[in-house]
C-alpha positions in Angstrom: 245.5 129.2 69.6 245.6 126.2 71.7 242.6 125.1 73.5 244.6 122.5 76.0 247.0 125.3 76.9 244.2 127.7 78.1 242.5 125.1 80.1 245.2 124.7 81.8 245.9 128.2 82.8 242.2 128.7 83.4 242.3 125.4 85.7 245.1 126.6 87.6 244.1 129.9 88.3 240.4 128.8 89.5 242.2 125.8 91.8 244.3 129.2 93.5 241.1 131.0 93.4 239.2 128.4 95.5 242.1 127.3 98.1 242.8 131.2 98.8 239.2 131.1 100.3 239.5 128.9 102.8 242.1 131.1 104.4 239.5 133.3 105.2 237.7 130.7 107.6 240.1 131.9 111.2 240.7 129.1 113.2 239.6 129.9 116.7 242.1 130.2 120.2 239.9 127.9 122.0 236.9 125.3 120.1 233.4 126.2 121.4 229.9 126.3 120.2 230.2 129.8 120.4 233.7 130.5 118.6 232.4 128.1 115.7 228.9 130.2 115.5 231.2 133.4 115.6 232.6 131.9 112.1 229.0 131.0 110.7 228.8 134.1 108.2 232.3 133.6 106.8 231.6 130.1 107.1 228.3 130.0 105.1 229.8 132.9 102.4 232.8 130.4 102.0 231.1 127.6 101.4 228.3 129.5 99.1 231.7 131.1 97.0 233.2 127.7 96.3 230.3 125.9 95.2 229.9 129.0 92.8 233.4 128.4 91.6 233.1 125.0 91.0 229.4 125.7 89.1 231.1 128.1 86.7 234.4 125.3 86.7 232.3 122.8 85.3 230.4 125.3 83.0 233.8 125.8 81.5 234.8 122.4 81.1 231.2 121.8 79.6 231.3 124.8 77.1 235.3 123.9 76.3 235.0 120.5 75.8 232.4 120.5 73.5 234.4 123.0 71.2 236.7 122.4 69.2 237.7 125.9 68.1 239.4 129.0 70.1 240.0 132.3 68.6 241.5 135.7 69.8 237.9 136.8 71.5 237.5 133.7 72.9 241.1 134.3 75.1 240.2 137.5 75.9 236.6 136.6 77.3 238.9 133.9 79.0 240.9 136.0 80.3 237.8 138.6 81.8 236.0 136.1 83.2 239.2 134.5 85.1 239.7 137.9 86.3 236.3 137.6 88.3 236.2 134.4 89.5 239.6 135.8 91.2 237.9 138.3 92.7 235.8 135.5 94.7 237.7 135.4 97.6 238.2 139.2 97.9 234.2 139.9 97.9 233.8 136.4 99.7 236.1 138.5 102.6 234.5 141.2 102.7 231.2 139.4 103.2 232.3 137.0 105.8 234.1 139.9 107.3 230.0 141.6 107.7 227.2 139.1 106.7 224.7 142.4 107.3 226.3 144.7 105.7 223.9 145.4 102.2 226.7 147.0 100.6 229.8 144.0 101.1 226.4 142.0 99.7 226.2 144.0 97.0 229.8 143.7 96.0 229.6 139.9 95.7 226.8 139.6 94.0 228.1 142.2 91.4 231.4 139.7 91.3 229.1 136.6 90.9 226.9 138.3 88.2 229.1 140.2 85.9 231.4 137.1 86.2 227.8 134.7 84.8 227.1 137.9 82.5 230.8 136.9 80.9 230.6 133.4 80.7 227.6 133.6 78.6 229.5 136.0 76.7 232.4 133.4 76.5 230.0 131.0 75.9 228.4 132.6 72.7 231.4 133.2 71.2 232.2 129.7 71.2 228.6 128.5 69.8 229.5 131.1 67.2 232.7 130.1 66.0 232.1 126.3 67.4 228.6 125.9 65.0 228.9 121.9 65.2 228.5 122.3 69.2 225.0 120.7 70.6 222.9 122.7 72.5 223.0 121.9 76.2 219.6 122.5 78.0 221.6 124.4 81.1 222.7 126.4 78.8 220.0 127.4 77.1 218.1 131.0 77.1 215.1 130.7 79.8 218.6 129.0 82.0 220.1 132.3 81.4 217.1 134.6 81.9 216.4 132.5 85.1 219.9 133.6 86.3 220.1 136.8 85.9 216.5 136.9 87.3 217.8 135.4 90.7 220.9 138.1 90.7 218.7 141.3 90.1 216.2 139.1 93.2 219.2 138.7 95.3 220.0 142.7 94.7 217.0 143.7 95.6 216.5 141.1 98.7 219.8 142.5 100.2 219.2 145.9 100.2 216.0 145.2 102.3 217.4 141.9 104.4 221.0 141.5 103.5 221.5 137.9 104.5 218.4 137.3 102.0 221.1 138.2 98.8 222.7 135.0 99.6 220.3 132.9 101.1 218.9 133.9 97.4 222.3 132.8 95.5 222.8 129.9 97.8 219.2 128.8 96.7 220.3 129.1 92.9 223.2 127.0 93.6 221.2 124.3 94.9 218.9 124.1 91.4 222.1 124.8 89.4 223.4 121.4 91.0 220.4 119.8 90.4 219.2 121.0 87.0 223.3 119.7 86.0 222.4 116.5 87.4 219.0 116.0 86.1 221.2 116.9 82.4 224.1 114.5 83.3 221.6 111.8 83.9 220.0 113.1 80.5 223.3 112.8 78.8 224.5 109.2 80.1 
């Protein structure tokens, strides 16, 4: 298997998914504060989804940069993971249409969680076939438990106050960015 070709295809699909999401933002007929406020739920969903894509893309590159070998299982897991990423624009659009719908938010959180689970399995497979890979604090079990606990908390929160789930996901993005930058500073 050619790791470079797999990464190039993955990068292209992720770039398209991130680009398609912006198409959900409608340009108002008349520019006004009211018109822009009407777009706020879609804009919030877009920003958080874009950050999610950036985070998973960064993690993917971090894992594959450290891996020398890939196999058929890595290829299959990568395909399944990318499939979930391509659903981000769809669930972002649904959430943007009705940010007060617990079902829209649960679907959104479910796709994010599923893609995260698939990535964790993919990452574990890379470590398994590349025993020389150095551990990364961001991929530690503590971080993974916190991540999945956050998804569970977001799903439960969405059942009671729908915007709460998206808010929790947004906070998780912010925490990941901070943790990632601290990790980057330690590697430099």
